[in-house]
py3Dmol code that shows the C-alpha trace and the ligand (Angstrom):
import py3Dmol

protein = """\
ATOM      1  CA  UNK A   1     -24.495   8.346 -17.294  1.00  0.00           C
ATOM      2  CA  UNK A   2     -20.938   9.669 -17.824  1.00  0.00           C
ATOM      3  CA  UNK A   3     -20.261  12.654 -15.670  1.00  0.00           C
ATOM      4  CA  UNK A   4     -18.112  15.833 -16.189  1.00  0.00           C
ATOM      5  CA  UNK A   5     -16.760  18.319 -13.537  1.00  0.00           C
ATOM      6  CA  UNK A   6     -15.700  21.783 -14.858  1.00  0.00           C
ATOM      7  CA  UNK A   7     -14.890  24.865 -12.961  1.00  0.00           C
ATOM      8  CA  UNK A   8     -15.918  28.347 -13.905  1.00  0.00           C
ATOM      9  CA  UNK A   9     -13.412  30.935 -15.137  1.00  0.00           C
ATOM     10  CA  UNK A  10     -12.649  33.865 -12.457  1.00  0.00           C
ATOM     11  CA  UNK A  11     -11.940  37.344 -13.434  1.00  0.00           C
ATOM     12  CA  UNK A  12      -8.440  36.690 -11.958  1.00  0.00           C
ATOM     13  CA  UNK A  13      -7.760  34.409 -14.793  1.00  0.00           C
ATOM     14  CA  UNK A  14      -5.631  37.139 -16.234  1.00  0.00           C
ATOM     15  CA  UNK A  15      -3.178  36.261 -13.556  1.00  0.00           C
ATOM     16  CA  UNK A  16      -2.948  32.493 -14.502  1.00  0.00           C
ATOM     17  CA  UNK A  17       0.478  30.874 -14.177  1.00  0.00           C
ATOM     18  CA  UNK A  18       2.544  30.617 -17.468  1.00  0.00           C
ATOM     19  CA  UNK A  19       5.866  28.948 -18.244  1.00  0.00           C
ATOM     20  CA  UNK A  20       6.894  31.787 -20.589  1.00  0.00           C
ATOM     21  CA  UNK A  21       6.341  35.487 -20.808  1.00  0.00           C
ATOM     22  CA  UNK A  22       3.107  36.653 -19.323  1.00  0.00           C
ATOM     23  CA  UNK A  23       0.467  36.578 -22.181  1.00  0.00           C
ATOM     24  CA  UNK A  24      -2.562  38.942 -22.477  1.00  0.00           C
ATOM     25  CA  UNK A  25      -5.453  36.795 -21.464  1.00  0.00           C
ATOM     26  CA  UNK A  26      -8.952  37.697 -22.446  1.00  0.00           C
ATOM     27  CA  UNK A  27     -11.337  36.601 -19.696  1.00  0.00           C
ATOM     28  CA  UNK A  28     -14.604  37.361 -21.638  1.00  0.00           C
ATOM     29  CA  UNK A  29     -13.084  35.243 -24.585  1.00  0.00           C
ATOM     30  CA  UNK A  30     -12.017  32.454 -22.185  1.00  0.00           C
ATOM     31  CA  UNK A  31     -15.553  32.387 -20.736  1.00  0.00           C
ATOM     32  CA  UNK A  32     -16.895  31.970 -24.256  1.00  0.00           C
ATOM     33  CA  UNK A  33     -14.703  29.189 -25.036  1.00  0.00           C
ATOM     34  CA  UNK A  34     -15.428  27.595 -21.698  1.00  0.00           C
ATOM     35  CA  UNK A  35     -19.099  27.749 -22.380  1.00  0.00           C
ATOM     36  CA  UNK A  36     -18.657  26.069 -25.818  1.00  0.00           C
ATOM     37  CA  UNK A  37     -16.560  23.393 -24.196  1.00  0.00           C
ATOM     38  CA  UNK A  38     -19.322  22.793 -21.612  1.00  0.00           C
ATOM     39  CA  UNK A  39     -21.969  22.675 -24.388  1.00  0.00           C
ATOM     40  CA  UNK A  40     -19.857  20.094 -26.140  1.00  0.00           C
ATOM     41  CA  UNK A  41     -19.717  17.938 -23.102  1.00  0.00           C
ATOM     42  CA  UNK A  42     -23.520  18.264 -22.643  1.00  0.00           C
ATOM     43  CA  UNK A  43     -24.047  17.444 -26.287  1.00  0.00           C
ATOM     44  CA  UNK A  44     -21.908  14.256 -25.922  1.00  0.00           C
ATOM     45  CA  UNK A  45     -24.218  13.136 -23.109  1.00  0.00           C
ATOM     46  CA  UNK A  46     -22.217  14.134 -19.966  1.00  0.00           C
ATOM     47  CA  UNK A  47     -24.042  15.007 -16.673  1.00  0.00           C
ATOM     48  CA  UNK A  48     -22.339  18.272 -15.961  1.00  0.00           C
ATOM     49  CA  UNK A  49     -21.273  19.496 -12.436  1.00  0.00           C
ATOM     50  CA  UNK A  50     -20.156  23.248 -12.491  1.00  0.00           C
ATOM     51  CA  UNK A  51     -17.984  24.339  -9.598  1.00  0.00           C
ATOM     52  CA  UNK A  52     -18.029  27.979  -9.068  1.00  0.00           C
ATOM     53  CA  UNK A  53     -14.891  29.969  -9.704  1.00  0.00           C
ATOM     54  CA  UNK A  54     -12.698  31.198  -6.813  1.00  0.00           C
ATOM     55  CA  UNK A  55     -11.124  34.532  -7.400  1.00  0.00           C
ATOM     56  CA  UNK A  56      -8.231  33.661  -5.137  1.00  0.00           C
ATOM     57  CA  UNK A  57      -7.363  30.826  -7.668  1.00  0.00           C
ATOM     58  CA  UNK A  58      -6.719  32.316 -11.152  1.00  0.00           C
ATOM     59  CA  UNK A  59      -5.943  28.664 -12.575  1.00  0.00           C
ATOM     60  CA  UNK A  60      -8.980  27.143 -11.096  1.00  0.00           C
ATOM     61  CA  UNK A  61     -10.639  26.426 -14.532  1.00  0.00           C
ATOM     62  CA  UNK A  62      -7.775  23.905 -15.007  1.00  0.00           C
ATOM     63  CA  UNK A  63      -9.806  21.344 -12.778  1.00  0.00           C
ATOM     64  CA  UNK A  64      -8.015  18.280 -14.105  1.00  0.00           C
ATOM     65  CA  UNK A  65      -4.930  19.074 -12.130  1.00  0.00           C
ATOM     66  CA  UNK A  66      -6.783  18.813  -8.787  1.00  0.00           C
ATOM     67  CA  UNK A  67      -8.113  15.277  -8.753  1.00  0.00           C
ATOM     68  CA  UNK A  68      -7.711  11.966 -10.644  1.00  0.00           C
ATOM     69  CA  UNK A  69     -10.910   9.692 -10.855  1.00  0.00           C
ATOM     70  CA  UNK A  70     -10.198   6.105 -11.546  1.00  0.00           C
ATOM     71  CA  UNK A  71     -12.615   3.237 -11.432  1.00  0.00           C
ATOM     72  CA  UNK A  72     -15.100   4.320  -8.472  1.00  0.00           C
ATOM     73  CA  UNK A  73     -12.534   6.127  -6.421  1.00  0.00           C
ATOM     74  CA  UNK A  74     -10.560   9.534  -6.598  1.00  0.00           C
ATOM     75  CA  UNK A  75      -7.120  10.774  -5.696  1.00  0.00           C
ATOM     76  CA  UNK A  76      -7.054  14.371  -4.753  1.00  0.00           C
ATOM     77  CA  UNK A  77      -3.751  15.757  -5.749  1.00  0.00           C
ATOM     78  CA  UNK A  78      -1.322  18.181  -4.194  1.00  0.00           C
ATOM     79  CA  UNK A  79      -0.506  20.510  -7.045  1.00  0.00           C
ATOM     80  CA  UNK A  80       3.242  21.257  -7.528  1.00  0.00           C
ATOM     81  CA  UNK A  81       2.546  24.894  -7.680  1.00  0.00           C
ATOM     82  CA  UNK A  82       1.893  25.985  -4.178  1.00  0.00           C
ATOM     83  CA  UNK A  83      -0.466  28.871  -5.147  1.00  0.00           C
ATOM     84  CA  UNK A  84      -2.715  26.060  -6.760  1.00  0.00           C
ATOM     85  CA  UNK A  85      -3.172  23.905  -3.634  1.00  0.00           C
ATOM     86  CA  UNK A  86      -6.241  25.669  -2.407  1.00  0.00           C
ATOM     87  CA  UNK A  87      -7.933  24.651  -5.685  1.00  0.00           C
ATOM     88  CA  UNK A  88      -8.402  21.064  -4.462  1.00  0.00           C
ATOM     89  CA  UNK A  89     -10.842  21.798  -1.541  1.00  0.00           C
ATOM     90  CA  UNK A  90     -14.186  22.221  -3.387  1.00  0.00           C
ATOM     91  CA  UNK A  91     -13.372  19.404  -5.957  1.00  0.00           C
ATOM     92  CA  UNK A  92     -12.606  17.082  -3.149  1.00  0.00           C
ATOM     93  CA  UNK A  93     -15.757  17.933  -1.448  1.00  0.00           C
ATOM     94  CA  UNK A  94     -18.014  17.286  -4.619  1.00  0.00           C
ATOM     95  CA  UNK A  95     -16.250  14.079  -5.370  1.00  0.00           C
ATOM     96  CA  UNK A  96     -16.622  12.842  -1.772  1.00  0.00           C
ATOM     97  CA  UNK A  97     -20.313  12.956  -2.279  1.00  0.00           C
ATOM     98  CA  UNK A  98     -19.968  10.248  -5.081  1.00  0.00           C
ATOM     99  CA  UNK A  99     -17.133   8.041  -4.096  1.00  0.00           C
ATOM    100  CA  UNK A 100     -14.142   7.365  -1.745  1.00  0.00           C
ATOM    101  CA  UNK A 101     -11.470   9.858  -1.998  1.00  0.00           C
ATOM    102  CA  UNK A 102      -7.721   9.450  -1.202  1.00  0.00           C
ATOM    103  CA  UNK A 103      -5.176  12.261  -0.932  1.00  0.00           C
ATOM    104  CA  UNK A 104      -1.551  12.879  -1.923  1.00  0.00           C
ATOM    105  CA  UNK A 105       0.202  14.328   1.075  1.00  0.00           C
ATOM    106  CA  UNK A 106       3.442  16.345   1.729  1.00  0.00           C
ATOM    107  CA  UNK A 107       6.183  15.998   0.589  1.00  0.00           C
ATOM    108  CA  UNK A 108       4.350  14.421  -2.406  1.00  0.00           C
ATOM    109  CA  UNK A 109       3.211  16.574  -5.389  1.00  0.00           C
ATOM    110  CA  UNK A 110       1.016  15.556  -8.251  1.00  0.00           C
ATOM    111  CA  UNK A 111      -0.654  17.654 -10.960  1.00  0.00           C
ATOM    112  CA  UNK A 112      -3.599  15.680 -12.616  1.00  0.00           C
ATOM    113  CA  UNK A 113      -2.271  16.829 -16.030  1.00  0.00           C
ATOM    114  CA  UNK A 114       0.730  14.513 -15.416  1.00  0.00           C
ATOM    115  CA  UNK A 115      -1.569  11.406 -14.915  1.00  0.00           C
ATOM    116  CA  UNK A 116      -2.563   9.388 -18.019  1.00  0.00           C
ATOM    117  CA  UNK A 117      -4.828   6.496 -17.528  1.00  0.00           C
ATOM    118  CA  UNK A 118      -5.123   3.965 -20.271  1.00  0.00           C
ATOM    119  CA  UNK A 119      -7.061   0.692 -19.344  1.00  0.00           C
ATOM    120  CA  UNK A 120      -5.503  -0.477 -16.098  1.00  0.00           C
ATOM    121  CA  UNK A 121      -2.182   1.341 -16.725  1.00  0.00           C
ATOM    122  CA  UNK A 122      -1.639   4.846 -15.264  1.00  0.00           C
ATOM    123  CA  UNK A 123       1.324   6.712 -16.589  1.00  0.00           C
ATOM    124  CA  UNK A 124       2.654   9.567 -14.374  1.00  0.00           C
ATOM    125  CA  UNK A 125       4.921  12.213 -15.723  1.00  0.00           C
ATOM    126  CA  UNK A 126       7.894  13.158 -13.589  1.00  0.00           C
ATOM    127  CA  UNK A 127       7.621  16.880 -14.251  1.00  0.00           C
ATOM    128  CA  UNK A 128       8.282  20.246 -12.704  1.00  0.00           C
ATOM    129  CA  UNK A 129       5.019  19.785 -10.773  1.00  0.00           C
ATOM    130  CA  UNK A 130       4.844  16.093 -10.087  1.00  0.00           C
ATOM    131  CA  UNK A 131       7.736  14.601  -7.815  1.00  0.00           C
ATOM    132  CA  UNK A 132       8.841  11.013  -7.024  1.00  0.00           C
ATOM    133  CA  UNK A 133       7.284  11.044  -3.606  1.00  0.00           C
ATOM    134  CA  UNK A 134       3.881  12.006  -5.311  1.00  0.00           C
ATOM    135  CA  UNK A 135       4.186   9.084  -7.825  1.00  0.00           C
ATOM    136  CA  UNK A 136       5.029   6.633  -5.034  1.00  0.00           C
ATOM    137  CA  UNK A 137       2.035   7.724  -3.039  1.00  0.00           C
ATOM    138  CA  UNK A 138      -0.118   7.539  -6.131  1.00  0.00           C
ATOM    139  CA  UNK A 139       1.108   4.034  -7.056  1.00  0.00           C
ATOM    140  CA  UNK A 140       0.445   2.859  -3.569  1.00  0.00           C
ATOM    141  CA  UNK A 141      -3.181   3.890  -3.655  1.00  0.00           C
ATOM    142  CA  UNK A 142      -3.965   2.933  -7.156  1.00  0.00           C
ATOM    143  CA  UNK A 143      -2.248  -0.498  -6.911  1.00  0.00           C
ATOM    144  CA  UNK A 144      -4.731  -1.432  -4.363  1.00  0.00           C
ATOM    145  CA  UNK A 145      -7.344  -1.083  -6.990  1.00  0.00           C
ATOM    146  CA  UNK A 146      -5.356  -3.188  -9.460  1.00  0.00           C
ATOM    147  CA  UNK A 147      -3.730  -0.416 -11.470  1.00  0.00           C
ATOM    148  CA  UNK A 148      -0.224  -0.531 -12.794  1.00  0.00           C
ATOM    149  CA  UNK A 149       1.579   2.726 -12.302  1.00  0.00           C
ATOM    150  CA  UNK A 150       4.498   3.773 -14.624  1.00  0.00           C
ATOM    151  CA  UNK A 151       6.571   6.881 -14.328  1.00  0.00           C
ATOM    152  CA  UNK A 152       7.236   8.736 -17.684  1.00  0.00           C
ATOM    153  CA  UNK A 153       9.751  11.489 -18.366  1.00  0.00           C
ATOM    154  CA  UNK A 154       8.397  14.907 -19.381  1.00  0.00           C
ATOM    155  CA  UNK A 155      10.378  17.449 -21.476  1.00  0.00           C
ATOM    156  CA  UNK A 156       9.628  20.862 -23.019  1.00  0.00           C
ATOM    157  CA  UNK A 157       5.966  20.897 -21.861  1.00  0.00           C
ATOM    158  CA  UNK A 158       4.355  21.626 -18.585  1.00  0.00           C
ATOM    159  CA  UNK A 159       2.521  18.185 -18.109  1.00  0.00           C
ATOM    160  CA  UNK A 160       2.720  14.633 -19.490  1.00  0.00           C
ATOM    161  CA  UNK A 161      -0.683  15.004 -21.284  1.00  0.00           C
ATOM    162  CA  UNK A 162       0.527  17.989 -23.154  1.00  0.00           C
ATOM    163  CA  UNK A 163       2.872  15.459 -24.903  1.00  0.00           C
ATOM    164  CA  UNK A 164       0.930  12.297 -24.958  1.00  0.00           C
ATOM    165  CA  UNK A 165      -2.792  11.430 -24.668  1.00  0.00           C
ATOM    166  CA  UNK A 166      -4.785   8.320 -25.148  1.00  0.00           C
ATOM    167  CA  UNK A 167      -6.986   7.785 -28.279  1.00  0.00           C
ATOM    168  CA  UNK A 168      -8.372   4.484 -27.071  1.00  0.00           C
ATOM    169  CA  UNK A 169      -7.185   1.660 -24.899  1.00  0.00           C
ATOM    170  CA  UNK A 170      -4.477   0.617 -27.296  1.00  0.00           C
ATOM    171  CA  UNK A 171      -3.377   3.812 -28.985  1.00  0.00           C
ATOM    172  CA  UNK A 172      -1.563   7.037 -27.754  1.00  0.00           C
ATOM    173  CA  UNK A 173      -1.189  10.334 -29.680  1.00  0.00           C
ATOM    174  CA  UNK A 174       2.547  11.279 -28.829  1.00  0.00           C
ATOM    175  CA  UNK A 175       4.778  14.262 -29.426  1.00  0.00           C
ATOM    176  CA  UNK A 176       8.055  12.231 -29.415  1.00  0.00           C
ATOM    177  CA  UNK A 177      10.211  15.165 -28.322  1.00  0.00           C
ATOM    178  CA  UNK A 178       7.966  15.670 -25.046  1.00  0.00           C
ATOM    179  CA  UNK A 179       8.508  12.236 -23.460  1.00  0.00           C
ATOM    180  CA  UNK A 180      10.243   8.875 -24.151  1.00  0.00           C
ATOM    181  CA  UNK A 181       8.236   6.684 -26.611  1.00  0.00           C
ATOM    182  CA  UNK A 182      10.034   3.579 -25.190  1.00  0.00           C
ATOM    183  CA  UNK A 183       7.963   4.264 -21.856  1.00  0.00           C
ATOM    184  CA  UNK A 184       4.834   3.129 -23.648  1.00  0.00           C
ATOM    185  CA  UNK A 185       5.837  -0.370 -24.913  1.00  0.00           C
ATOM    186  CA  UNK A 186       2.906  -2.469 -26.018  1.00  0.00           C
ATOM    187  CA  UNK A 187       0.880   0.619 -27.268  1.00  0.00           C
ATOM    188  CA  UNK A 188       0.283   1.757 -30.759  1.00  0.00           C
ATOM    189  CA  UNK A 189       1.849   5.292 -31.205  1.00  0.00           C
ATOM    190  CA  UNK A 190       0.646   7.928 -33.480  1.00  0.00           C
ATOM    191  CA  UNK A 191       2.914  10.653 -33.834  1.00  0.00           C
ATOM    192  CA  UNK A 192       1.520  14.073 -33.358  1.00  0.00           C
ATOM    193  CA  UNK A 193       2.591  16.523 -36.272  1.00  0.00           C
ATOM    194  CA  UNK A 194       5.869  18.074 -34.737  1.00  0.00           C
ATOM    195  CA  UNK A 195       4.908  21.707 -35.802  1.00  0.00           C
ATOM    196  CA  UNK A 196       1.693  21.490 -33.916  1.00  0.00           C
ATOM    197  CA  UNK A 197       2.350  21.840 -30.321  1.00  0.00           C
ATOM    198  CA  UNK A 198      -1.250  22.827 -29.594  1.00  0.00           C
ATOM    199  CA  UNK A 199      -2.614  19.578 -30.763  1.00  0.00           C
ATOM    200  CA  UNK A 200      -3.765  17.832 -27.639  1.00  0.00           C
ATOM    201  CA  UNK A 201      -6.688  15.610 -27.764  1.00  0.00           C
ATOM    202  CA  UNK A 202      -9.605  14.521 -25.535  1.00  0.00           C
ATOM    203  CA  UNK A 203     -11.147  11.182 -25.754  1.00  0.00           C
ATOM    204  CA  UNK A 204     -15.026  11.271 -25.064  1.00  0.00           C
ATOM    205  CA  UNK A 205     -16.934   8.358 -23.574  1.00  0.00           C
ATOM    206  CA  UNK A 206     -18.402   7.354 -26.913  1.00  0.00           C
ATOM    207  CA  UNK A 207     -14.928   7.034 -28.492  1.00  0.00           C
ATOM    208  CA  UNK A 208     -15.088  10.419 -30.381  1.00  0.00           C
ATOM    209  CA  UNK A 209     -11.883  12.537 -30.141  1.00  0.00           C
ATOM    210  CA  UNK A 210     -11.995  16.373 -29.748  1.00  0.00           C
ATOM    211  CA  UNK A 211      -8.910  18.375 -30.568  1.00  0.00           C
ATOM    212  CA  UNK A 212      -8.283  22.073 -30.383  1.00  0.00           C
ATOM    213  CA  UNK A 213      -9.488  23.901 -33.555  1.00  0.00           C
ATOM    214  CA  UNK A 214      -6.061  25.514 -34.232  1.00  0.00           C
ATOM    215  CA  UNK A 215      -4.536  21.974 -35.029  1.00  0.00           C
ATOM    216  CA  UNK A 216      -5.521  21.061 -38.533  1.00  0.00           C
ATOM    217  CA  UNK A 217      -2.606  18.729 -39.172  1.00  0.00           C
ATOM    218  CA  UNK A 218      -3.486  16.718 -35.938  1.00  0.00           C
ATOM    219  CA  UNK A 219      -7.142  16.703 -37.030  1.00  0.00           C
ATOM    220  CA  UNK A 220      -6.123  15.306 -40.457  1.00  0.00           C
ATOM    221  CA  UNK A 221      -3.730  12.818 -39.042  1.00  0.00           C
ATOM    222  CA  UNK A 222      -6.565  11.357 -36.660  1.00  0.00           C
ATOM    223  CA  UNK A 223      -9.125  11.351 -39.292  1.00  0.00           C
ATOM    224  CA  UNK A 224      -6.785   9.487 -41.504  1.00  0.00           C
ATOM    225  CA  UNK A 225      -6.245   6.857 -38.695  1.00  0.00           C
ATOM    226  CA  UNK A 226     -10.037   6.355 -38.752  1.00  0.00           C
ATOM    227  CA  UNK A 227     -11.148   8.493 -35.564  1.00  0.00           C
ATOM    228  CA  UNK A 228     -14.276  10.428 -35.446  1.00  0.00           C
ATOM    229  CA  UNK A 229     -12.782  13.825 -34.683  1.00  0.00           C
ATOM    230  CA  UNK A 230     -14.452  17.169 -33.624  1.00  0.00           C
ATOM    231  CA  UNK A 231     -12.806  20.257 -32.484  1.00  0.00           C
ATOM    232  CA  UNK A 232     -13.324  23.282 -30.181  1.00  0.00           C
ATOM    233  CA  UNK A 233     -11.431  26.539 -29.691  1.00  0.00           C
ATOM    234  CA  UNK A 234      -9.392  26.882 -26.481  1.00  0.00           C
ATOM    235  CA  UNK A 235      -6.835  29.460 -27.330  1.00  0.00           C
ATOM    236  CA  UNK A 236      -7.275  31.563 -24.170  1.00  0.00           C
ATOM    237  CA  UNK A 237      -6.381  28.541 -22.000  1.00  0.00           C
ATOM    238  CA  UNK A 238      -3.576  27.366 -24.451  1.00  0.00           C
ATOM    239  CA  UNK A 239      -1.886  30.740 -23.688  1.00  0.00           C
ATOM    240  CA  UNK A 240      -1.821  29.851 -20.022  1.00  0.00           C
ATOM    241  CA  UNK A 241      -0.266  26.307 -20.929  1.00  0.00           C
ATOM    242  CA  UNK A 242      -3.611  24.485 -20.640  1.00  0.00           C
ATOM    243  CA  UNK A 243      -4.224  21.474 -22.921  1.00  0.00           C
ATOM    244  CA  UNK A 244      -7.829  20.353 -23.843  1.00  0.00           C
ATOM    245  CA  UNK A 245      -7.998  17.703 -21.134  1.00  0.00           C
ATOM    246  CA  UNK A 246      -7.249  20.044 -18.362  1.00  0.00           C
ATOM    247  CA  UNK A 247     -10.608  21.857 -18.409  1.00  0.00           C
ATOM    248  CA  UNK A 248     -12.665  18.881 -17.258  1.00  0.00           C
ATOM    249  CA  UNK A 249     -12.646  15.783 -15.037  1.00  0.00           C
ATOM    250  CA  UNK A 250     -14.490  13.088 -16.994  1.00  0.00           C
ATOM    251  CA  UNK A 251     -15.682   9.848 -15.378  1.00  0.00           C
ATOM    252  CA  UNK A 252     -18.454   7.107 -15.352  1.00  0.00           C
TER     253      UNK A 252
END
"""
ligand_1 = """\
12
CIR
C -0.558 26.160 -14.612
O 0.475 26.586 -14.897
O -0.652 25.322 -13.581
C -1.801 26.498 -15.454
N -1.502 27.794 -15.976
C -2.059 25.523 -16.575
C -2.372 24.179 -16.149
C -2.798 23.200 -17.338
N -3.133 22.026 -16.808
C -3.202 21.017 -17.595
O -2.923 20.968 -18.873
N -3.612 19.784 -17.048
"""
view = py3Dmol.view(width=600, height=400)
view.addModel(protein, "pdb")
view.setStyle({"model": 0}, {"cartoon": {"style": "trace"}})
view.addModel(ligand_1, "xyz")
view.setStyle({"model": 1}, {"stick": {}})
view.zoomTo()
view.show()
């Protein structure tokens, strides 16, 4: 059975980090949207593990940034934002009950939102949060398991996966101004409608694609390309620079 880890929304979510001006975040609304996201994963057949919120970690619902699960092992990250580093502890404990875990260590930094796995390729965004030392450590661990690690540039957005996400093992949805399309040689690229910054996409285990409800052009583009698309509302998380993938860790 496919598994999903999510982390609850703390009251302190109003203090979540943002790249721009501080938005007004509505915690009650964020919790409603989080509940709908969780229900969507349950309906899709995931066994759900819900990690309690930590009031000292406003960004803890963005669980994707704390760990990367590949085939039967996990790499616990060292988030680029110092205040987010305590988030990794409970996630590492829960994953360690299921599989071997490796750790990114100082001076390396990696945010899971910068790590995009497609088949046996792992693209890692070189971003404000993920540094070369982190990429090198990640590559050393993942290459032992047969993965190829490729660094990718990131522009305009916080994480690589805000700019490019996999739709299947051959195809990527890409915002061409947020990374360099030439990095993804060999893949079929579908361009994200440029006016729709919010249009990140989450691939479910059954091949369905979930997008944010406020990205109608992306929904149309993906349906036109033959994908089975559904959508969910994550506006409160988007205000804090979160993509759709960031709210869960999905693995088999
Ligand atoms: C942060 O700045 O770290 C959070 N407010 C947003 C993290 C979003 N993570 C993701 O999309 N993977």
